[in-house]
C-alpha positions in Angstrom: -22.2 224.6 184.4 -22.3 221.0 185.8 -23.5 218.5 183.2 -22.6 215.5 185.3 -25.3 212.8 185.1 -26.7 212.0 188.5 -25.9 208.4 189.6 -28.5 205.7 189.6 -29.1 204.2 193.0 -30.1 200.5 193.2 -31.5 198.8 196.3 -33.3 195.5 196.9 -36.7 195.7 198.7 -39.5 193.3 199.3 -43.3 193.4 198.9 -46.3 191.1 199.0 -45.3 190.0 195.5 -41.7 189.3 196.5 -38.3 190.9 196.4 -37.0 193.0 193.5 -34.4 195.6 192.7 -35.5 199.3 192.6 -33.5 201.8 190.5 -33.8 205.5 191.5 -32.3 208.7 190.3 -32.7 212.0 192.1 -36.1 211.9 193.7 -37.7 209.4 191.3 -38.0 205.6 190.8 -36.9 205.0 187.3 -37.1 201.2 187.0 -37.1 197.8 188.6 -35.4 194.5 187.9 -35.7 190.9 189.2 -34.0 189.8 192.4 -31.4 187.3 191.3 -32.4 184.6 193.9 -36.0 184.3 192.6 -36.3 181.4 190.1 -39.6 182.6 188.8 -39.8 186.4 189.1 -43.1 187.9 188.3 -43.8 191.1 186.3 -45.8 193.0 188.9 -42.9 195.3 189.8 -42.6 196.6 186.2 -45.4 199.1 186.8 -44.1 200.5 190.1 -42.3 203.6 188.7 -45.5 204.7 187.0 -47.6 203.9 190.0 -45.5 205.7 192.6 -45.3 208.9 190.5 -48.8 208.7 189.1 -51.1 211.7 188.8 -53.6 209.9 191.1 -51.3 210.3 194.1 -52.8 212.3 196.8 -50.6 215.3 197.1 -51.8 217.0 200.3 -54.4 216.5 203.1 -57.8 217.0 201.6 -61.3 217.6 202.9 -64.5 216.8 201.0 -66.3 220.1 200.2 -69.8 219.0 201.1 -68.7 217.6 204.4 -66.7 220.6 205.3 -69.6 223.0 204.5 -72.6 221.1 205.9 -71.4 217.7 207.1 -73.2 216.3 204.0 -73.0 212.5 203.6 -75.0 211.9 200.4 -72.4 213.3 197.9 -69.7 210.8 198.9 -68.1 209.6 195.6 -69.5 212.5 193.6 -68.1 215.4 195.5 -64.8 217.2 195.2 -62.1 217.7 197.8 -60.2 220.8 198.9 -56.6 220.7 200.0 -55.8 222.0 203.5 -52.6 222.4 205.6 -51.6 219.4 207.7 -52.4 221.0 211.0 -55.9 221.8 209.9 -56.6 218.3 208.7 -55.1 216.7 211.9 -57.2 219.1 214.0 -60.4 218.1 212.2 -59.7 214.4 212.5 -58.9 214.6 216.2 -62.0 216.7 216.8 -64.3 214.3 215.0 -62.9 211.1 216.7 -63.1 212.9 220.1 -66.7 214.0 219.4 -67.9 210.6 218.3 -66.3 208.7 221.2 -67.7 211.2 223.8 -71.2 211.4 222.2 -71.7 207.8 221.2 -68.9 205.8 222.7 -66.0 204.0 221.0 -68.4 201.3 219.8 -69.5 203.9 217.3 -66.1 203.8 215.6 -65.2 201.1 213.0 -61.5 200.5 212.4 -61.9 198.1 209.6 -58.9 198.7 207.5 -59.0 195.4 205.8 -56.2 195.2 203.3 -52.7 193.9 202.6 -51.0 197.3 203.0 -47.2 197.1 203.3 -45.0 194.0 203.6 -42.9 196.0 206.1 -43.3 194.9 209.7 -43.6 198.4 211.2 -45.4 200.4 208.6 -48.4 198.0 208.3 -51.3 200.5 208.1 -54.0 198.4 209.8 -51.7 197.6 212.7 -50.8 201.3 213.1 -54.5 202.3 213.0 -55.7 199.6 215.4 -52.9 200.6 217.9 -53.9 204.2 217.6 -57.6 203.5 218.1 -56.9 201.3 221.1 -55.0 204.1 222.8 -58.0 206.4 222.5 -60.7 203.9 223.7 -61.0 201.2 221.2 -63.1 200.4 218.1 -65.4 197.9 216.5 -63.2 195.2 214.8 -63.7 192.7 212.1 -63.1 188.9 212.1 -61.5 186.9 209.4 -60.7 187.8 205.8 -62.5 187.9 202.4 -60.1 185.2 201.3 -60.8 182.7 204.1 -63.4 184.1 206.5 -65.8 181.2 205.9 -63.1 178.6 206.4 -61.8 180.3 209.5 -65.3 179.9 211.1 -66.1 176.3 210.1 -62.8 174.4 210.1 -61.9 174.7 213.8 -65.2 172.7 214.4 -63.8 169.9 212.3 -60.0 169.8 213.1 -59.9 171.8 216.4 -57.2 174.3 215.3 -57.4 177.7 213.8 -57.7 177.4 210.1 -54.7 179.5 209.2 -52.5 177.6 211.6 -53.6 174.4 209.8 -52.9 176.0 206.4 -49.6 177.7 207.1 -47.9 175.3 209.6 -49.5 171.9 209.4 -49.7 170.9 205.8 -47.4 168.7 203.7 -44.5 170.5 202.0 -43.9 170.4 198.3 -40.9 168.0 199.0 -43.2 165.6 200.9 -45.8 165.7 198.1 -43.1 165.0 195.5 -41.8 162.1 197.6 -45.1 160.4 198.6 -48.2 161.6 196.7 -49.4 159.5 193.8 -52.6 161.3 193.1 -53.1 165.1 193.6 -56.8 166.0 193.5 -57.2 169.7 193.3 -60.6 171.2 193.9 -60.4 174.7 192.5 -56.9 174.0 191.1 -53.5 175.2 192.2 -52.8 178.4 190.3 -49.2 179.6 190.1 -50.5 183.1 189.3 -52.0 183.4 192.8 -48.9 182.0 194.5 -46.9 184.9 193.1 -48.1 186.9 196.2 -48.1 186.3 199.9 -48.6 188.2 203.1 -45.2 189.7 203.9 -43.8 188.5 200.6 -42.5 185.3 199.1 -38.9 185.6 197.7 -38.5 182.4 195.8 -41.5 181.6 193.6 -41.5 177.9 193.1 -45.0 176.5 192.6 -44.7 176.1 188.8 -41.2 174.5 189.3 -42.6 171.9 191.7 -45.4 171.0 189.3 -42.8 170.3 186.6 -41.2 167.9 189.1 -44.6 166.3 189.8 -45.0 165.7 186.1 -41.5 164.2 185.8 -42.3 161.9 188.7 -45.6 160.8 187.0 -47.8 162.1 189.8 -51.4 162.3 188.6 -52.5 165.9 189.1 -56.2 166.5 188.5 -57.5 170.1 188.3 -61.2 170.1 189.2 -62.8 173.4 188.4 -64.3 175.6 185.6 -61.0 176.8 184.2 -58.2 174.8 182.7 -55.7 177.6 183.6 -56.3 177.2 187.3 -53.5 174.6 187.4 -50.1 174.4 185.7 -49.6 172.7 182.3 -49.4 168.9 182.5 -52.3 168.6 184.9 -55.5 166.8 183.8 -58.6 169.0 183.7 -62.0 167.8 185.0 -64.4 170.7 184.3 -67.2 171.2 186.8 -69.9 173.7 187.3 -69.0 176.4 189.8 -70.5 175.8 193.3 -71.0 172.1 192.6 -67.9 170.7 194.3 -69.8 169.4 197.4 -72.0 167.3 195.1 -69.0 165.8 193.4 -67.3 165.1 196.7 -70.5 163.4 198.0 -70.6 161.2 195.0 -67.0 160.2 195.4 -67.8 159.4 199.0 -70.8 157.3 197.9 -68.6 155.2 195.6 -66.2 154.6 198.5 -69.0 153.5 200.7 -70.9 151.5 198.1 -67.8 149.6 196.9 -66.4 148.9 200.4 -63.4 151.2 199.8 -64.0 153.3 203.0 -61.3 152.9 205.6 -63.7 152.0 208.5 -60.8 151.4 210.9 -59.6 155.0 210.5 -63.1 156.3 210.9 -63.6 154.3 214.1 -60.3 155.4 215.7 -59.8 159.0 214.6 -63.3 160.4 213.8 -66.7 160.9 215.3 -70.1 161.1 213.6 -69.8 159.0 210.5 -72.9 157.0 211.7 -74.8 160.3 211.6 -73.5 161.3 208.1 -73.8 157.9 206.4 -77.6 157.8 206.3 -77.6 161.1 204.5 -74.9 159.9 202.1 -76.8 156.7 201.1 -80.1 158.5 201.0 -81.9 157.0 204.0 -82.6 160.5 205.5 -83.8 162.3 202.4 -84.6 159.6 199.8 -81.7 160.8 197.6 -78.6 158.5 197.5 -75.7 160.7 196.5 -74.8 158.5 193.6 -72.6 159.5 190.6 -75.8 159.7 188.6 -77.3 162.1 191.1 -74.1 164.3 191.1 -73.8 164.4 187.3 -76.8 166.5 186.9 -75.4 169.0 189.4 -71.7 169.1 188.6 -71.5 168.0 184.9 -69.0 165.2 185.5 -70.0 161.8 183.9 -70.8 158.9 186.4 -68.1 156.7 185.0 -65.5 159.4 185.5 -66.6 159.9 189.1 -66.3 156.2 189.8 -62.9 156.0 188.2 -61.6 158.9 190.2 -63.0 157.5 193.5 -61.3 154.1 192.9 -58.0 155.8 192.0 -58.1 157.9 195.1 -58.7 154.8 197.3 -56.0 152.8 195.5 -53.2 155.4 195.6 -51.6 157.8 198.1 -54.0 160.7 197.5 -53.8 164.3 198.7 -56.9 166.4 198.3 -56.3 170.1 198.0 -59.0 172.7 198.2 -58.6 176.3 196.8 -59.7 179.2 199.0 -62.1 180.2 196.2 -64.4 177.3 197.0 -65.5 178.8 200.3 -66.1 182.3 198.8 -69.6 181.4 197.8 -73.0 180.8 199.4 -72.7 177.6 201.5 -68.9 177.8 201.3 -68.7 175.9 204.5 -69.9 172.7 202.8 -67.1 171.9 200.3 -64.5 172.6 203.0 -66.1 170.3 205.6 -66.9 167.6 203.0 -63.3 167.6 201.7 -62.2 166.6 205.3 -64.9 163.9 205.4 -63.8 162.5 202.0 -60.2 162.5 203.2 -61.2 160.7 206.4 -63.1 158.1 204.5 -59.9 157.4 202.5 -58.0 157.0 205.8 -55.0 158.9 204.7 -55.1 161.9 207.0 -51.8 162.2 208.8 -49.8 160.1 206.3 -47.1 161.9 204.3 -48.5 163.0 201.0 -52.0 162.1 201.9 -55.1 163.6 203.5 -56.4 167.1 202.8 -54.8 170.5 202.4 -56.1 174.0 201.9 -54.8 176.9 199.9 -51.9 175.4 198.0 -51.3 178.0 195.3 -53.7 180.5 197.0 -50.6 182.4 198.2 -46.9 181.8 198.0 -45.2 180.2 200.9 -47.8 177.4 201.5 -45.9 174.2 200.9 -42.5 175.6 201.9 -40.8 173.5 204.6 -39.0 175.7 207.2 -38.8 176.7 210.8 -41.4 179.3 211.7 -39.6 182.2 213.3 -42.0 184.5 215.0 -41.6 188.2 215.9 -41.3 191.8 214.8 -44.9 192.7 215.2 -46.1 196.0 216.4 -48.1 195.7 219.6 -51.6 196.9 219.0 -52.5 196.9 222.7 -55.9 195.7 223.9 -59.2 196.8 222.5 -61.7 197.8 225.3 -64.6 197.4 222.8 -65.8 193.8 222.5 -68.0 194.2 219.4 -66.8 192.3 216.4 -68.4 191.7 213.0 -67.5 189.2 210.3 -65.3 191.1 207.9 -67.5 190.8 204.8 -70.7 192.1 206.6 -69.7 195.8 206.5 -72.6 196.9 204.4 -75.1 194.9 206.5 -73.7 196.6 209.6 -74.0 200.1 208.1 -77.5 199.6 206.7 -78.9 197.8 209.7 -77.7 199.3 213.0 -79.1 197.5 216.0 -80.4 194.6 213.9 -79.5 191.1 215.3 -77.2 188.9 213.2 -76.0 185.3 213.7 -72.3 184.3 213.5 -70.8 181.0 214.5 -73.1 180.3 217.4 -73.5 183.9 218.6 -76.3 186.3 218.1 -76.2 190.0 218.7 -77.0 193.4 217.3 -74.9 195.3 214.7 -73.3 198.4 216.2 -74.4 201.9 215.2 -71.3 203.1 213.4 -70.9 206.9 213.3 -67.2 207.1 212.2 -65.1 204.9 209.9 -61.3 205.1 209.9 -59.7 203.2 207.0 -56.0 202.8 206.3 -54.2 200.4 204.0 -57.1 199.0 202.0 -59.8 199.6 199.3 -63.2 198.1 200.2 -64.6 199.5 197.0 -62.5 196.9 195.2 -63.0 193.7 197.1 -66.5 194.0 198.7 -69.5 192.5 197.0 -72.3 194.5 195.4 -70.5 197.8 195.3 -73.6 199.7 194.5 -75.1 198.5 197.8 -71.9 199.4 199.6 -72.0 202.9 198.0 -75.4 203.5 199.6 -74.3 202.0 202.9 -71.2 204.2 202.9 -73.4 207.3 203.2 -74.7 206.4 206.7 -71.7 207.2 209.0 -71.2 210.8 210.0 -67.5 210.9 209.2 -65.1 208.8 207.1 -61.3 209.2 207.4 -58.9 207.5 205.1 -55.1 207.3 204.9 -54.1 206.5 201.3 -51.3 207.2 198.7 -53.7 207.3 195.8 -57.2 208.6 195.0 -58.8 205.2 195.1 -62.6 204.8 195.0 -62.5 204.5 198.8 -60.4 207.7 199.2 -62.8 209.6 196.9 -65.6 208.6 199.3 -63.9 209.8 202.4 -64.5 213.1 204.2 -60.9 213.6 205.5 -58.1 212.2 203.4 -54.5 212.0 204.5 -51.8 211.4 201.9 -49.8 208.3 203.0 -46.3 207.2 201.8 -45.7 204.1 199.8 -43.2 201.6 201.1 -40.5 203.1 198.8 -40.7 206.4 200.7 -40.0 205.1 204.2 -37.7 202.7 206.0 -38.8 199.3 207.3 -37.9 195.7 207.8 -39.5 192.8 205.8 -39.9 189.3 207.0 -42.6 186.6 207.1 -43.0 183.1 208.6 -43.5 181.7 205.1 -40.1 182.9 203.8 -36.4 182.4 204.7 -35.2 185.8 203.6 -34.9 188.9 205.8 -34.8 192.4 204.2 -34.0 195.9 205.2 -36.4 197.9 203.2 -34.6 201.2 202.6 -36.3 204.6 202.0 -35.5 204.9 198.3 -37.0 208.3 197.5 -38.4 211.2 199.6 -42.1 211.2 200.2 -44.1 212.2 197.1 -45.9 215.6 197.6 -46.7 216.1 201.3 -47.2 212.4 202.1 -46.5 211.2 205.6 -46.2 207.7 207.0 -49.1 206.3 209.0 -47.2 206.4 212.2 -46.6 210.1 211.9 -50.2 210.7 210.9 -51.5 208.9 214.0 -48.9 210.5 216.2 -50.2 213.9 215.1 -53.8 212.9 215.8 -52.9 211.3 219.1 -51.0 214.4 220.3 -54.2 216.5 219.8 -56.2 214.0 221.8 -53.7 213.8 224.7 -52.5 210.3 223.7 -49.2 210.8 221.9 -47.1 209.2 224.7 -49.4 206.2 224.9 -49.3 205.7 221.1 -45.6 206.3 220.5 -44.1 205.3 223.9 -41.7 208.1 223.3 -40.1 206.4 220.2 -39.8 207.8 216.6 -39.8 205.5 213.6 -36.1 204.5 213.8 -36.4 203.8 217.5 -39.4 201.6 216.9 -37.6 199.7 214.1 -34.7 199.0 216.4 -37.0 198.0 219.3 -38.9 195.5 217.2 -35.8 194.2 215.6 -34.1 193.6 218.9 -37.0 191.6 220.1 -37.0 189.6 216.9 -33.3 188.9 217.2 -33.8 187.7 220.8 -36.5 185.3 219.7 -34.3 184.1 216.8 -31.4 183.4 219.2 -33.7 181.2 221.3 -34.3 179.1 218.2 -30.5 179.0 217.5 -30.9 181.3 214.6 -28.4 184.2 214.4 -29.6 187.3 212.6 -27.3 190.3 211.8 -27.4 193.4 214.0 -29.8 196.1 212.8 -27.0 198.3 211.4 -25.4 195.3 209.7 -28.7 194.4 208.0 -29.0 198.0 206.9 -25.6 197.7 205.2 -26.2 194.2 203.7 -29.8 195.1 202.5 -30.9 191.4 202.8 -29.8 188.1 204.2 -31.0 184.5 203.8 -31.6 182.7 207.1 -31.1 179.0 207.7 -34.8 178.3 208.2 -35.4 175.6 205.5 -35.6 172.1 207.0 -34.4 168.9 205.4 -37.0 166.9 207.4 -40.4 168.5 207.8 -41.6 169.0 211.4 -44.4 166.4 212.1 -47.8 168.1 211.8 -50.4 167.9 214.5 -52.3 165.5 212.3 -49.4 163.1 211.9 -48.9 163.1 215.7 -52.6 162.6 216.1 -52.5 159.6 213.8 -49.6 158.1 215.8 -51.5 158.5 219.1 -55.0 159.9 219.1 -55.3 159.8 222.9 -52.0 161.5 223.7 -52.3 164.0 220.8 -56.1 164.5 220.9 -57.5 167.3 218.8 -59.0 170.4 220.4 -62.5 169.4 219.3 -65.2 168.4 221.8 -64.6 164.8 221.0 -60.8 165.1 220.6 -61.2 163.6 217.1 -62.0 164.8 213.6 -65.7 165.7 213.6 -67.6 164.4 210.6 -70.7 165.3 212.6 -70.5 168.2 215.0 -73.0 168.4 217.9 -71.8 172.0 218.4 -72.7 173.0 214.9 -76.0 171.2 215.0 -76.8 172.9 218.3 -76.6 176.3 216.5 -79.8 175.4 214.7 -78.7 176.9 211.3 -80.7 175.4 208.5 -78.0 176.7 206.1 -75.2 174.9 207.9 -76.4 171.7 209.7 -74.4 169.3 211.8 -72.6 167.5 209.0 -71.8 168.4 205.4 -74.7 168.4 203.0 -75.5 169.6 199.4 -77.1 173.0 199.6 -77.5 174.7 196.2 -76.8 178.4 196.2 -79.5 180.8 195.1 -77.4 181.8 192.0 -75.6 179.1 190.0 -76.2 177.2 186.8 -79.0 175.2 188.4 -81.0 178.5 188.8 -79.9 180.2 185.5 -82.5 182.2 183.7 -82.8 183.7 180.2 -82.1 187.1 181.9 -78.9 185.8 183.7 -77.8 182.5 182.2 -74.0 182.6 182.9 -72.2 181.8 186.1 -69.5 184.5 186.7 -66.4 183.7 188.8 -64.1 186.5 189.8 -60.5 185.3 190.3 -57.6 187.3 191.5 -55.7 189.3 188.8 -52.4 188.2 187.4 -50.9 191.7 186.8 -51.1 193.1 190.3 -52.1 192.3 193.9 -55.9 192.9 194.3 -56.3 196.5 193.2 -52.8 197.8 194.1 -51.0 199.6 191.3 -54.3 199.8 189.3 -53.9 203.5 188.7 -50.9 203.0 186.5 -52.1 199.8 184.9 -55.3 201.6 183.7 -53.0 203.8 181.6 -51.7 200.9 179.6 -53.3 200.9 176.2 -55.9 198.2 175.9 -55.6 197.2 179.5 -59.0 198.5 180.5 -61.7 197.6 180.6 -60.7 194.3 182.3 -60.8 191.1 180.2 -63.6 188.6 180.6 -63.1 184.9 179.5 -66.0 183.2 177.7 -66.3 179.8 176.0 -66.9 179.8 172.2 -70.2 177.9 172.9 -71.5 181.0 174.8 -69.8 183.6 172.7 -71.1 182.5 169.3 -74.9 183.0 169.9 -74.2 186.4 171.4 -72.2 187.5 168.4 -69.1 188.0 170.6 -65.7 187.6 169.0 -62.3 187.7 170.7 -61.4 191.2 171.7 -64.9 192.6 171.5 -66.1 195.1 174.1 -69.0 193.7 176.0 -71.4 194.7 178.7 -71.7 192.3 181.7 -74.9 192.9 183.6 -77.5 191.6 186.0 -80.1 193.2 188.3 -77.4 194.5 190.7 -75.3 196.4 188.2 -73.3 196.4 185.0 -69.7 196.8 183.8 -67.8 196.9 180.6 -65.2 194.2 179.7 -63.1 193.0 176.8 -63.8 189.5 175.7 -61.4 186.7 175.4 -62.9 183.7 173.7 -61.3 180.5 175.0 -62.0 176.8 175.4 -60.0 176.9 178.6 -63.2 177.8 180.5 -66.3 175.5 180.8 -69.4 176.4 178.9 -71.9 178.4 180.9 -69.1 180.1 182.9 -67.3 183.4 182.5 -64.4 184.7 184.5 -63.8 188.4 185.2 -60.8 189.1 187.5 -61.0 191.5 190.4 -58.9 194.7 190.8 -60.3 197.3 188.4 -61.2 200.5 190.3 -64.9 201.0 190.7 -66.1 204.0 188.7 -69.8 203.2 188.1 -73.2 203.4 189.7 -76.6 201.8 189.4 -77.3 204.4 186.8 -74.5 203.5 184.4 -72.1 200.7 183.8 -68.7 200.6 185.5 -66.3 201.4 182.6 -63.3 199.6 184.1 -64.7 196.1 184.6 -65.0 195.6 188.3 -66.9 192.3 188.8 -68.1 193.3 192.3 -70.8 195.5 190.8 -72.4 192.2 189.9 -71.7 189.9 192.9 -74.1 189.1 195.6 -73.5 190.7 199.1 -74.6 187.7 201.1 -73.1 185.7 203.9 -72.0 182.2 203.2 -74.2 181.0 206.0 -75.3 182.1 209.5 -72.3 180.2 210.7 -69.4 181.5 208.6 -70.8 184.8 207.3 -68.0 184.9 204.7 -68.2 186.6 201.4 -70.2 185.0 198.5 -68.2 186.5 195.6 -68.6 183.4 193.4 -72.4 183.3 193.8 -73.4 185.4 190.8 -75.3 184.9 187.5 -74.8 187.4 184.7 -75.5 188.0 181.0 -73.1 189.4 178.4 -74.1 191.7 175.5 -71.9 193.0 172.7 -71.3 196.7 172.8 
């Protein structure tokens, strides 16, 4: 008898929440520990062993019973699934895709697959899906993201560059801010919790460290928002009503103009349209000067505090930062555009440590100064279908096939979707008004999902393929926002009968006569070597030497010399030096305070310059039935809804915690730790109260991420705020999500 204890294997891997060590024994992950080069490791990986081996893992290919028997659509979410052999499931999927494309065309297939999926470069589920669909005729695609869709639409009209290029590659580094900024004005805060995650991973979490340095250097950091905890300790807190930031910005601009603090020379040389905006600002066009007194009634900040802040901003090197959360609400275009106008009036755009930046703290990596090394992306091919919808308008599309919709100057009909294929995401976590989405989800004839766990989305699918997690397959991890390169080893065999997405799509493609087009004759390892060779060639052209693929396999990870001592001049600093030679890619070549293009769209909810437009649900429209403004920030214990299955098993972790001010808790008889019902006309959920003065009166905060398990007939027991949010586009221009446009009431259970 052999009583020898099996050895524990330890490897480093990476993820969207960073690098960490994984400890495995036999065929199981038994633990994780921090990566030694991370100064501020987070605790998200702690739950990975339980999540990977959780009872909610999908063991085998499964078909929904009602769909298998009669092609029923109405029971999605309430039906059971039957396990079938792989060949049978692959045959069914191939047959359905082929039937739909031949009967209705590929424009009847929606390949949404919005989600973060894997941090690995090859096994990125949406990329695999989109490549597969393109090889069989294409699909209806989605534009933008729930995080930044509205900003992605409006900001190119202002600065002339794609918004994410501005955010990731053209903003001041933390080093530059520390060296030059005197006043950091943070609309929506800069939350270190959110910067723990990043697309492709961030290895060294440094946001909190930098803020400690800012405090040591006596930089005045001002957190403007409804929660004190949206910025690190040591920052001043200026509480404001949610959705009122544009009003506050306008009042700050009014003070600059009224007290002759506006940099008129900057406006004349680098911008267009101030003469169209100024009459609105001072009240000539609508009879309402945007004075501090006018703004106080809207945002809750005292007039003297608004004046003092405006004077400080004008008298010091000031960087305005705007959180992504501000554009996730009705009229979300306005605070983003107005922040650029305010920065232009200060005249500091293009100066080190001044101007305006977006998304600091939204994800890790923003603020890091390094060379951007491109490469290692799976070619998705070209999509023959030219129909695209804004990413957050899925339910509208499904409920209104053929109806016209507006988006960023274009108008056209929604496609008639007959089949949805989703891989690497969970829309029944992040979409708004989940009860409405639940009804919309019943309209397609067939829904196919690749997923490791029985998420709410998987439970609403007709054909479900069990997919591997990143610990059950080999990959390479890298991102432009990080200077570490990782070999991501297969740590354990696939759980159950799970297969990676590439193998799933290869099997379907083979049945449709498209295997060669999809795989190009390569297996997973051949693809990894092919992508890595291209990446190494690109790196060499930038004088960066990366190890050979086999060497990286052996080393597990390397740190590349990508950090730069002197930040590369941004397009705005070059523009400031010579606005003719480095003109912006706007119609005028300059920063557009007024946009004739936007005005020409004729959208009353997004005119030609920034304006104050109150949303339909905010504290200004509060009622006795729904008196509290709910914000729904990102969770701190996971990424979106990932790993939720295991977290829900932790005693006391569910329902999710909702934060409420004592002023609002007392009249409702709510004490710290009480179970409460959060409700409005759209739905209800349960939550556990946390009574705190770190949130403004009239506001409650319920993080996203709990798996949706409710309906209109009963409250969601887990605490998903998106049973309460409003499924409404930000405007006809941006059509982003309006997650932060929601009024609710709380009742003690």
